[in-house]
C-alpha positions, 0 to 999 in steps of 0.5 A: 189242667187249670184255666189259663190266666191270660189277658188275651180276649176271645176273638172270632173268625168265620171260616167256611161256614163255621165260626171259630173262637180263639185267643192269641198270646205272644208277639204278633210277629213271632213264629206261630204255634197252634194249641189244638184241644181235645174232645170237648175241651175248651181253650181255657183248659191249657196249662197256664205255664205252657201258654205263658212259656210258649208266648214268651217266644211264639205267637200262640193261637188257642182255638176252640174246635168246632162244636166246643167252647164258644165256637159254632155248633154243627147241630143240636142236642141228641135225644139218644146215642145213635145206633152204630156208635162205638169207641172202637170204631163207629159206623161210617155215615154217622158223623156230621164232619170228620177229623180232616175237616177239623184239621182244615179249620186250623188251616183256615184259621191260619190263613185268616191270621196270615200265618203261613207255616206253624208248629202245633201241639195237640192234646188227645183228639187234638193230637189226632188233628195235629197228626192229620195236619202233618199229613194234609199240609206237610209244607206248612207244619214245621213240627208237632207235639202229640199229647196223650193221643193215638198213633194214626187211628181214631179208636180208643182203648179206654177202660170201662169207667173212663168210657162211661164217664165220657158218655155222660157228656153225650146227652143233655144234663138236667141242670147246671149242677149235674153238669158241673158234678160230671166235670168234677168226676171226669177231671179227678178220674183222668188226672189220677187225682192230680186235680182232686174231685173236691179241690177248689181248683177243680170246682173253679175249672168245672164251673168255668167250663159249664158256664162258658159254653153250652154243649148242644151235642158238640161232644158227641159229634166230635166223638163221632168225627174221630171214631168214624175216621179211617186210619192215617198212620201209614200216611203219617209214617212217610212224613219227615215232619219232626214230631214228639209223642208224649204219653203218660204210662198210666193213661186210663183213656188211650194206651201209649202203645200205638203212639210209641209204635208210630213214633218209631216208624216216623223218620224224625219222631220220638216218643216220651213216656211219663211215669204215673201220668194219666190222661192229663197234662202236668209240669213235665208235659209242659217242659217237654213241649217247651224243649221240643219247640226251638227258640225262634231264630233271631237275625244277626246284624252285620258288624258296622265299620 
């Protein structure tokens, strides 16, 4: 994932006590698509090809989730990892907010922008939020794409190295250099080398992310939000919302199995596996998203005379 090159400027909306940063691309009168970021992810990380491809026919809204990027923080940095935290499911009561509140941030932003119905694409934790949106507001979500995410639950199935790499972001780094080094390691690992650790693209992205938004405990609060979430797969399986689950078969962070099973249970969903892809987005990911989101209908003019 490279920084999205776009003329769109950062904008801000104050929503129920949380300041959300977002960018808007594409025609303002076109159908809307929300791109929902994953754990600790910033809006500049969406692939430029995906943003540009969607913006050619949709109004594309890219928010920083609460506690990430330039959006508001819901607390300060942590001195230690709270007892009771687990990637397999954290103790209830540890989270400052939950996934439903993060989903309601998207709904509130849509209201702020006078958007009634919309499609959404979510990556990793953003896929969980997209799934929750289909549960909470089925009349508003026209369809969704869940990328490299779970199938109706917040527990992760990552290998030990992946877990340790993510946990490096829980507590403050001693310096900007250390923070950039952690991002370089993480990007190379989760992309399975698609973005090499020593490559110029990785360095540019890591520096941009670290300098754009100080974490201040946001990464760990977001992790607590989804690891304390009760399962929502049963509620989602009953929804008739068209859905596409896309997942790499080599993902070191989240097994594709739960998404595959949930897609099979939903009446209008399908699963698309991608050979050799890690916990990342590549050109194939973008192609599947663009193909799944239909061209907006253009009103036909009645012939004159």
